[in-house]
N, C-alpha and C positions, 0 to 999 in steps of 0.2 A: 466507177466514178460517175457514170451517167445516172445511176440511181440517186446518188448524192445530189446531182444537179436537179433531178426531178423533185426530190424532197425539198430542196431549198427554194425551188420555184413555187412549189405548192405552199410552202410556209410563207413566202412573200405575198401570195394571194390572200391567205388567211389573215396575215398582218394587215393587208389592205382593207379587208372587211372590218376587222376590229378597230383599226385606227380611224377608218372612215366613220364607223358608227359612233366612236367616242367624240369625234369632231362634230358629228351631226347633233349629238345631245348638247354639246357646248354652245352651238349656234342655233338653237331651236327657233330663234326669232326670225331667221332667214327664210326665204321661200324654199319650196321643195326642190326646185331645179338647182338652186345654189347649194343645197345640202348634198344632192347627188354629185354635182360637179366637184365640190371640194373633197368629198369622200373618195371618189375615183382618182382624182389627181394625187391625193396623198398616198393612196394605195399603189398607184402606178409608180410613184417615185421610189417607194420601198422595193417594189418588184424590179425596177431597173437597176437599183444599186446592188441587189442580190445577184442578178444575172451578170452584171459587170464583174463580179468577183469570181464567177465560175471558172474562167480560164486560169486564174491564179491557183484555184483549188486543183485543177487538172495537173498542174506542174508539180504538185507536192510529192506524189508517188506514182509516176507514170507507168513504170513496169508492173508494179503490184496491181494496179487497177486493170491492166490488160490481160494478166495471166489468169486462166480459169482455176478455180479452187479444185483441189484433188477430190474432196469429199462431196462436190456438187453432183447431183443426179445427172447421169448421161442421157437418159431417155426423155428429159423435159425440154420442150420447145418453147423458149421464152417468147412472150408477145413482142411485137415490134415496139420500139421505143416511142414512136409517135402515138400508138394506140394507148399506151400507158399514160402518156402525158395528157391526151385528150380526155381519158376517163377521169384522171385526177383533177384536171381543170373543171370538168363538168360537175364533179362532186362538190368541189370547193365553191364554185360559182352558185350552185344550188343552195349551199349553206349561207353564202353571202347574201343571196336573194332573200332567204328567210329572215336574215338579220335586218336587212333593209326594210322589209315589210313590217317586222315587229317595231323597228325604230320609227317608221312612218306612222304606224297605228298609235304608238305611244305619244308621238309629237302631236298628232291630231287630237288625241284625248286631252293632253296638257293644254293645247291651244283652246279647246272648248272650255276647259276648267278656268283658264285665265280670263276668257271673255265673260264667263259667268261671274267670276270674282269682281270684275269691273262693274257689271250690272248690279251685283249684290251690294257693293259699296254705295252705289247710287240709291238703291232701295233703303239702305240704312239711314241715309241723310235726308231723303225726301218723304219718308213715311214714318214720322216720329212716334205716333201713338201706338201703344201696344195692341189695341183692338184692331187696327188696320194692318200693322206691321206683320204680326205673327201669321195670320192666315195667308197673306200675300206671299211672304217669304217661304212658307211651308210648301205651297203649291209649286213654287219655282224649284225648290230643292228636290222634291219628289220627282218632278218631271226630269230634272237634269241627271239624276242618278238612276232613273228608270225604275223607281220603287212603286209597289202597288199601293202602299199606304204609309202615312207618316203622321206624327203628332208632336206637339210641343206640350210637355207636362211641366208645370211650374210649381215650386214648393210654396204652399200657403204659409204666410208668416205666423198666423195664429195656430192653426191646426197641425202644421208641419206635414200635411198630406200633399201628395202630388195631385194637381188639378189640371185637367185637360183644357188648355187655353186656345188651342187650335188643332183641328183634325182634318185630314184630307184622305181620300180613298175610303176603302171599306172599314179598316181599323176595327173590325169586329163589332160595329155598332157603337163604339165609344163616342159619347156626345160631349160637346163643349160644356165645360163646367162640371163634368163628372170626375169623381175621385178614384184613384187607383192606389193599391197598397204599396208601401215603401219598404216593407220588411220581407218581401219574397222575390225570388227569381232574379231576373236581370236588373230590375229596379234597385234591389238591395245591393247587387254587385256594383252597379255604376255609382250609386250614392256612397257606398262604403269605400271603394277604391279611388273615386274621382277620376276614373279613366274610361276610355271607350271600351265597350264590351261587345263582342260579336258572338251571338248564339246561333250555332249552325242548325240547319234543318234536321228535324228528328229529335231534337232536345228541347223540350217544352215544359215549363213549370205551370202550375195551376194558375198563378197570377198572370202569366203571359198569355195563357189560353183565352183570357177575357178579350184580348184585342187581336186574336189570331184571325187571319183571313180564312174563308171557307176552303176545305180541301186539306191537302197535306201540309204539315208545318213548313214554314219558310225561314230563311235566314233573317235574323233580326239584329239590328245594330242599335245600341243604346249609347248616346254621346252626352257627356256631362255639359251642362251650361254653367260655367263658373267664371267668376272674376276675382282675382286676388285670393284664390283658394276658397272663395265663398260660393257654395253651391246655390244656384238659382233654380235648377230643374234639370230636365233631360229632354234631348231630342231623340225620338224613337223613329226608326225607319225600318220598314218590314217588306220583304219579298221583292225580288227582281222580276220585272215583267217578262224578261227573256228566259226565265227559268234558271239562270246561273246564280252563283253565290256572290256576296259582296267581297271585293278584294281588299287587301290591306291598304292599297292606294286610295280606294274609295272611302274607306273608314277614316283615313287621315284627312282626306278632303272634307268629309263631313265634320271633322274636328275643327278645321279652320272656320267653316261656316257657323258652327255652334259657338265658337269663341267670339266671332263678330256679333252674333245675335245677343249673346250674353252681355257684351259691353254696351250695346244699345239699350238693353233692358235695364241695366244698372244705371245708365245715364238717365233714362226715363224715370226710374224710381227716385233718383236724387232730385231731378227736376220737380217731381211731384211733391217731395218733402219741402223743397225750397218755396214752391208755390204756396203751400199751406202756411209757411212762416211769413211769407210776404203778405198773404191775405190777412193774417192776424194783425200785422203792422198797419195795413191799410184800414182795417175796420176800426182800430184804435184812433187813427188819424181822422177818419170820417166822423167818429163820435165827437172829437174835439171841434171839428168844423161845425157840425150841427148844433153843438151845445152853445155856440156863440149866437145863434139865431133862435130866440125862444119861440118863434112862430113856426119854425120848420124842423123841430126836433124829430129825429128818425126819418126825415124826408129822404135822404140819400139811400138809406136801407130799403125803404118802400119802393123808390124808383128802381133800384137794382132788382128787387123781386119782380116787379111788373116787366121790366126789360128782359130778364132772363126767361120769364114765361113766354114772352113774345118770341124770343130767340129760339126756344125749343119748338114752338109752333111753326116757325119759319124754317125749321130743319137746319139751323146753323150747326156747323161741324164743331167738334170739341175745342179747337183752337179759337174759333170765332166766339164761342160761348165764354171762354176764359177772358178774352179781350173785352167782351160785353160786361162781364162781371166786374172787372177792375175799372173799366172806363165809366160805367154807370155809378159805381160807388164814389169815384173821385170827380164826378162831373162838376161839382160845385166847390172844389178845393180852392178855387180862386177867391172865394169869399173871405179867405184868411186875410186878404189885403184890403177888405172893405172896412171903413171905420164903423165902430159900434153904433154911433148915434144915427148913422144912415141905415145900417143893417137892421136895427131894432126900433126904428121910428114907428110909433103907433098909428100915425095918420098917413095921409096920401103923400107920396114923394113928389118933390118938385122936379122939373125937367132936368135940372143940373144933377140932382141926387139920383135920378133914374139912370142918367148916363154913367154915373159912378157904379151903380149896381150892374149895369150891362157890361162893365169892364171886367167882371169876374171871369168871363170866358177866356179873354186874352191873358189875364193874370194866371189863370189855372194852367193854360198851356205853357206859360213862361216858367211857372214853378216846376212843372213836370219836365220841362225841357232840359233842366239841369241833370235829370236822371234818365234822359232818353236812351242813352247807350246801355244803361243797366236794366231797363225795364224789359221784361220778357215779350211784351207786345207794344206796338206803336199805338198808344191810346190818345196821343195828342190831338189828332183830328176830331176824335169823338168828343173830347172835353171842350175843344174850341168851338165846335159847330153844333152843339145840341140846342142852340136857340136860332139856328137858321130856319128859314121857311121854304116850303116847296115852290112858292111863287117868286122867291128872291127878295122878299121884304124883311127878312130876318137880320140878325147881327151875329158876329161883328163884320163879316166879309160879304154879306148880301149874296151868298151862294144860292143857286137855283137848281131844282130838280135833282137829277142823278149825280150832279157834281158835289152834292152834299154826301158826306160819309154815311154809308147805309146804316150802320149801327147808331150813328148820331140821330138819324131819322127815327129809329125805334125809341131811343131815349127821349126824344122830343115829345112823343106821344105819352110815354110814362110820366115824364116830368110835369106836363100840363095836367094830366089826369089827377096826379096826386095833389097838385097845387089847388085845383078847383074843388076837390073833395075834402080839403083840410080847412079847419076853422082859422080865421084871422081875426084880429082885434076889431077890424072895421067891417067884417062880414062873416056869416057862418058858411061852412062848407056846403057845396051843392049835394043834393040827394043823388044816389047812384044813377037813376034813370036819366035825370037831367044832365049829369056829367057825361054819360055815354052819348046823349044827343048832341052835346057841345063838341065832342070829339068828331062825330059824324059831320057836323057843320063845317069843320075845318078841312074837309077833304078837298084837295086840289089847290088850296092856297096856303094853308098852314102845314098840312101833313101830306105825306106820300099816299096817294090814292090806292096804291097796291097794298099798303100795310094796314089801313084803317079797318077794312072788313075783318081781318084776322084779329086785330086788337079788340074791337067791340064785341066779338063773339066770345072772348075769354076774360075780359076785364071784370065782368060781374062776379065770376067764380073767384078770380084772383083777389078782388076787392074784399070779399068776405073772408078768404083765407088769411090775407095780410092783416085784416082788422083783428082777427082772433090771435094771430101769432106775434104781431109786432105792435099793433095799436095804430089808430088813425091820428092824423095831425089836428 
């Protein structure tokens, strides 16, 4: 019966390890000491219950357990019971220690994965443009999984080819913008199955050899980028820096990241399509505004062209350029509220009439204010402030210096330049050289002194380009 006791006691310890590990996985958000404490406590409880039952087991067959078996070997000296117990405990504790170590390693990895997912979600919301998002995210993914190289390959809508939009690491010299075949190797497998494919080292297709790192073939993981079963491309990850292969858990984790990236890419694509539709509507509206004033036909379009050229020269980011585009096109939308007899008056305006004309800045911001929550960009300050002056003598709010919206300061230069170079019924437009001199004279009181040098250096080129493509006023 003592052997039964020993077996039951050892079973209780094994149960302790298994139950403890299970609880540890279930409460992985706790601290390590809490995990160890709960695991040992649960195991000890099982052990105590088992040991408490041992006396009852002793009483079941007392005589049978004490009589030696007749067929037992007579020349064998059994080990002391204490030694057997100690060896058994040592063996099981060793296994339990290995389980705890594996559990702890898995928890640490999952904790790192969780932290990365939190950072990843922030990246998705704070880095919206594809050009910035993909390289940044790819670097983070490669570093997190310890990959030697990685790439985002997106399907081109027209050619249906895979195009490298972002590359990190060696990647066999694959350059951004380069195309790779879609009908060979792992690419064809991923696109065909729409599932993650792991190609183990030593198995390499001709297509994959193009992006192979130097030396022996490495494990390669191809993860589909898809939304609603629509393929957008592939995330390729190649070669572990530590020489090991990619695990099933790592490939699953890459799948989560690929899904998140695909959703953001799809959102960006939809936003781009909506922006194009919105721009078409705005251009139609601008034509309606400019058509009311026979002296300033195409004025808004020319101002937009000059403003965008200045924005590019000033290194505005894509979002700022989009805001500039729509704001400059709509800067005079408030003229919809100006009576025709004032807007088209052939002679000089009276003071009262000029005050009505000046009100177009406020009227414009009020018109767009009804759409403020639906506009992709806050262009109201630009529309309202494009007649403010650097020295504070402008209108409608007499803002001064840097308190004026920066893009409104750019539009102010473009607006004046187009106005003075366009013909009016009461005067011809200024020649180009005189107009540029007029802009320079406005430094420090009308215009931002930091913007004028940039503007005057490119307005001559832009003036000629706009004259050829749009026509002058």
